[in-house]
Every structure is written in structure tokens, then in C-alpha cells.
C-alpha positions as CSV (number, residue, x, y, z in Angstrom):
1,M,9.7,-19.9,46.8
2,S,13.5,-19.6,46.6
3,D,13.6,-19.6,42.8
4,G,10.8,-17.1,42.3
5,S,8.5,-19.7,40.7
6,V,4.9,-20.1,41.7
7,S,3.4,-23.6,42.3
8,F,0.1,-24.7,40.8
9,M,-1.5,-24.9,44.3
10,E,-0.4,-21.4,45.1
11,V,-2.2,-20.2,42.0
12,I,-5.3,-22.1,43.0
13,V,-5.3,-20.5,46.5
14,D,-4.7,-17.0,45.0
15,V,-7.7,-17.4,42.6
16,A,-9.9,-18.9,45.3
17,S,-9.1,-16.0,47.6
18,A,-9.9,-13.5,44.9
19,L,-13.2,-15.1,43.9
20,A,-14.4,-15.9,47.5
21,P,-15.5,-12.3,48.4
22,L,-17.4,-12.0,45.2
23,I,-19.2,-15.3,45.7
24,A,-20.0,-14.4,49.3
25,F,-21.3,-11.0,48.2
26,F,-23.5,-12.7,45.6
27,L,-24.8,-15.3,48.1
28,I,-25.8,-12.5,50.6
29,F,-27.8,-10.7,47.9
30,Q,-29.2,-14.0,46.6
31,F,-30.5,-14.8,50.1
32,L,-31.9,-11.3,50.9
33,Y,-33.0,-9.9,47.5
34,L,-32.4,-11.8,44.3
35,K,-34.0,-15.1,45.0
36,F,-32.9,-16.7,41.8
37,P,-34.4,-20.2,41.0
38,R,-32.3,-23.3,41.5
39,N,-31.7,-23.9,37.8
40,Q,-30.3,-20.4,37.3
41,L,-28.1,-20.8,40.4
42,V,-26.7,-24.0,38.9
43,R,-25.8,-22.2,35.6
44,L,-24.2,-19.4,37.6
45,G,-22.3,-21.9,39.6
46,W,-20.9,-23.6,36.5
47,G,-20.0,-20.2,35.1
48,I,-18.1,-19.2,38.2
49,A,-16.3,-22.6,38.2
50,I,-15.3,-22.2,34.6
51,T,-14.1,-18.6,35.3
52,G,-12.0,-19.8,38.2
53,L,-10.5,-22.7,36.2
54,G,-9.7,-20.3,33.4
55,M,-8.0,-17.8,35.7
56,V,-6.0,-20.7,37.3
57,L,-4.8,-22.0,33.9
58,F,-4.1,-18.5,32.6
59,L,-2.0,-17.4,35.6
60,Q,-0.1,-20.7,35.7
61,G,0.7,-20.2,32.0
62,V,1.9,-16.7,32.7
63,Y,4.1,-17.7,35.6
64,Q,5.5,-20.7,33.8
65,G,5.7,-19.3,30.3
66,F,5.3,-15.6,29.5
67,L,7.2,-14.2,32.5
68,P,10.3,-16.3,32.2
69,L,10.2,-16.1,28.4
70,G,10.0,-12.3,28.4
71,R,12.8,-12.0,30.9
72,E,15.1,-14.4,29.0
73,I,14.5,-12.5,25.8
74,G,15.1,-9.2,27.5
75,E,18.3,-10.4,29.2
76,Y,19.7,-11.8,25.9
77,F,19.1,-8.6,23.8
78,G,20.1,-6.4,26.7
79,A,23.5,-8.0,26.9
80,L,24.3,-7.4,23.2
81,D,26.9,-4.8,22.3
82,D,24.5,-3.2,19.8
83,K,21.8,-2.4,22.3
84,W,20.0,-0.1,19.8
85,V,18.5,-3.2,18.3
86,L,16.1,-3.3,21.3
87,I,14.4,-0.2,20.0
88,P,13.0,-1.7,16.8
89,L,12.5,-5.0,18.6
90,G,10.4,-3.2,21.2
91,F,8.3,-1.6,18.5
92,I,7.7,-5.0,16.9
93,M,6.8,-6.7,20.2
94,G,4.6,-3.9,21.3
95,F,2.7,-4.0,17.9
96,I,2.3,-7.7,17.9
97,T,1.2,-8.1,21.6
98,T,-1.4,-5.3,21.1
99,L,-2.9,-7.2,18.1
100,A,-3.0,-10.3,20.3
101,E,-4.7,-8.6,23.2
102,P,-8.3,-9.9,23.5
103,A,-9.6,-6.7,25.2
104,V,-8.3,-4.6,22.4
105,R,-10.3,-6.5,19.8
106,V,-13.4,-6.3,22.0
107,L,-13.0,-2.5,22.3
108,C,-12.5,-2.0,18.6
109,Y,-15.5,-4.2,17.7
110,Q,-17.7,-2.3,20.2
111,V,-16.5,1.1,18.9
112,E,-17.2,0.1,15.3
113,R,-20.6,-1.2,16.2
114,S,-21.6,1.8,18.3
115,S,-20.3,4.3,15.7
116,S,-22.3,2.5,12.9
117,G,-19.0,1.8,11.1
118,S,-17.7,5.4,11.0
119,I,-14.8,4.4,13.2
120,G,-13.5,1.2,11.6
121,Y,-12.4,-1.9,13.5
122,R,-9.1,-2.3,11.7
123,L,-8.3,1.4,11.6
124,L,-8.7,1.6,15.4
125,M,-6.9,-1.6,16.1
126,Y,-3.9,-0.8,14.0
127,T,-3.7,2.8,15.4
128,L,-3.6,1.2,18.9
129,A,-0.9,-1.2,17.9
130,L,1.1,1.5,16.2
131,G,0.9,3.7,19.4
132,V,1.8,0.9,21.8
133,G,4.7,-0.2,19.6
134,T,6.1,3.3,19.4
135,L,5.9,3.9,23.2
136,V,7.4,0.4,24.0
137,A,10.3,1.3,21.7
138,L,10.6,4.6,23.6
139,G,10.5,2.7,26.8
140,F,13.4,0.4,25.8
141,A,15.3,3.5,24.7
142,K,14.7,4.9,28.2
143,I,16.2,1.8,29.8
144,I,19.2,1.6,27.4
145,Y,20.2,5.3,27.8
146,D,19.1,5.6,31.4
147,V,16.5,8.4,30.8
148,N,14.3,9.4,33.8
149,I,10.7,8.3,33.1
150,L,9.5,11.7,34.2
151,Y,11.0,13.3,31.1
152,I,8.7,11.1,29.0
153,V,5.5,10.9,31.1
154,I,5.1,14.6,32.0
155,P,5.5,15.9,28.4
156,G,3.2,13.0,27.3
157,Y,0.4,14.1,29.5
158,V,0.9,17.7,28.6
159,L,0.4,16.6,25.0
160,V,-2.7,14.7,26.0
161,L,-4.2,17.9,27.5
162,A,-3.5,19.8,24.3
163,L,-5.0,17.0,22.2
164,L,-8.2,17.2,24.3
165,Y,-9.0,20.6,22.8
166,L,-8.0,19.6,19.2
167,S,-9.4,16.1,18.8
168,D,-12.8,15.1,17.6
169,R,-14.9,14.6,20.8
170,D,-16.1,11.2,19.6
171,F,-12.5,9.9,20.0
172,I,-11.7,11.3,23.4
173,P,-13.6,8.7,25.6
174,V,-12.5,5.9,23.3
175,A,-8.9,7.0,23.7
176,F,-9.0,6.9,27.5
177,D,-10.7,3.5,27.5
178,A,-8.1,2.2,25.0
179,G,-5.4,3.2,27.4
180,G,-6.9,0.7,29.9
181,V,-7.5,-2.2,27.6
182,A,-4.0,-1.9,26.0
183,T,-2.4,-2.7,29.4
184,G,-4.0,-6.1,29.4
185,P,-2.5,-9.5,30.3
186,M,-0.3,-9.8,27.2
187,A,1.4,-6.4,27.8
188,V,1.8,-6.8,31.6
189,S,3.0,-10.4,31.5
190,F,5.3,-10.3,28.5
191,L,6.4,-6.8,27.8
192,M,7.0,-5.8,31.4
193,S,9.0,-8.9,32.2
194,M,11.0,-8.3,29.0
195,A,11.8,-4.7,30.2
196,V,12.9,-6.0,33.6
197,G,15.1,-8.5,31.9
198,V,16.7,-5.7,29.8
199,A,17.2,-3.6,32.9
200,S,18.7,-6.4,34.9
201,V,21.7,-6.8,32.6
202,Q,22.5,-3.0,32.2
203,P,25.7,-2.0,34.1
204,G,24.9,0.0,37.1
205,S,21.1,-0.1,36.5
206,D,18.5,-0.8,39.1
207,P,15.9,-3.2,37.6
208,L,13.3,-1.9,40.0
209,V,13.8,1.7,38.8
210,S,14.6,1.2,35.2
211,G,12.6,-2.0,34.4
212,F,9.3,-0.7,35.6
213,G,7.3,2.2,34.2
214,L,6.8,0.6,30.8
215,I,3.1,-0.1,31.5
216,A,2.6,3.6,32.2
217,L,3.9,4.3,28.7
218,I,1.7,1.6,27.2
219,A,-1.3,3.2,28.9
220,L,-0.3,6.6,27.5
221,A,0.2,5.5,23.9
222,P,-3.4,4.8,22.9
223,I,-4.6,8.1,24.4
224,I,-2.1,10.1,22.3
225,F,-2.5,8.1,19.0
226,I,-6.3,7.8,19.1
227,M,-6.9,11.4,19.8
228,S,-4.4,12.2,17.0
229,L,-6.5,10.0,14.8
230,G,-9.5,12.1,16.0
231,I,-7.8,15.3,14.7
232,I,-7.2,13.7,11.3
233,M,-10.8,12.5,11.1
234,R,-12.1,15.9,12.2
235,R,-10.2,17.6,9.4
236,K,-11.5,15.1,6.9
237,R,-15.1,15.8,8.0
238,R,-14.6,19.5,7.6
239,Q,-13.1,19.1,4.1
240,T,-16.0,16.9,3.0
241,A,-18.7,19.1,4.7
């Protein structure tokens, strides 16, 4: 569409086209191997229908709410003379959106349960939020001062390789999984659109080059911070041993 908006019908078509191959795959296996009874098929059908409806409503909400809101906020603060204010704002927004991310809460709950409470739910969740907030602030500083993202990402992953050898091994797989869940719908729909909004009002800046890349930093943040937490926990265990 000319104004960049997405109609409700377009969202329905997108969701239907995404679910159709999965449904077809299931029906093939149902016919050949699974042979589920009719009552179970009805329950599965209701579940798929509710999932599809939820995806439609969520995506429509993102297109109509989060994306334009994030872009407008980014454009407003990006046009200010005191652009440094975007750095603490980025930290706050990154921290808050991580706490609001459903997948983050699920991961933290599962880790606490699997570790029998040795890795606490709140400790892990706030470590994740602190990491994402810090890297989002760094991402906005990158946009404001026109820093090449390679100067952040390459040293970041070099640091990750070093932390692999120093961190407690229990934290390493959690850290990499956390990098995935932190880049959920809240971060992608709101923080990315905010970054694009900031980049779009910077003089001589290309929004495609400067505005994107923030999600890569968000994915990197939990890996660094949770493995750093693993180093702290490893030292505490040694001191109490």
C-alpha cells in the first residue's frame, strides 16, 4: 500500500499462508501414520484456529500500534538538539521491553525449575534486561555518532569467545538460548522501529544502514551478560567450597 500500512485482510492472508503448509504436513501424517481419533482432531483444529486468530490480532496490533509508535518516538527524540538523551532512553526502553517479553519469562522460569532454584528466576530476568538495555543504549549511540556496527559486533563476539572459557558451563547454553528469546516480538516490533525512526531524521544518515543492526546487538547482549553472571557464580562457588 502507498502509505506503508497493512490491511487486516492482508494480515489474514499472510497468517493463512504461513499456517497452510504446517496444516497440510499434519494432515498427510494424520492420514498415513498418526490416525488420531475424531475428538482429538476437533481439539487440534480448535487449537490451530485459536493460534491463527492470535497471530492475526497480534500482527495487526504490531502494524497499527507498535511499529508506528516506535518510529514516531524515535523521530521525535532523534530530532532533538541534545541527542545524547537517546542513550539513557534506549537503556530504559531496552530494559522495560525485555521484562515485558513473554519468551524471556518462560526461559527464566524453565531455567530456575531445571536448576532446582540455583539460578534464580529474578536474577536471570534482570540480568537479561540489564544486558539488553545496555546494548540498546550502545545501539542508539552508534546511530547518533555514525559508528560502523562492525566495530561493536566483532569485538562483542571476540569477548563471547573469551567468556566461553571463563564462565560456569551451566550458564553457557542458557546464555545462547537467551540471545534468541530476547529478540522476540517486543524488541523487533518496537525497538527496531524506534531505531529506524531515529536514523531517518539524522542528517546524511541512511536509515537502511544506520537503523538496522539493533536486533543483532540485542541478541548479543544476553550472551555476554549471562556468561559474565556465570563467572561471578563460579567464583562464589569456589569461595564457598
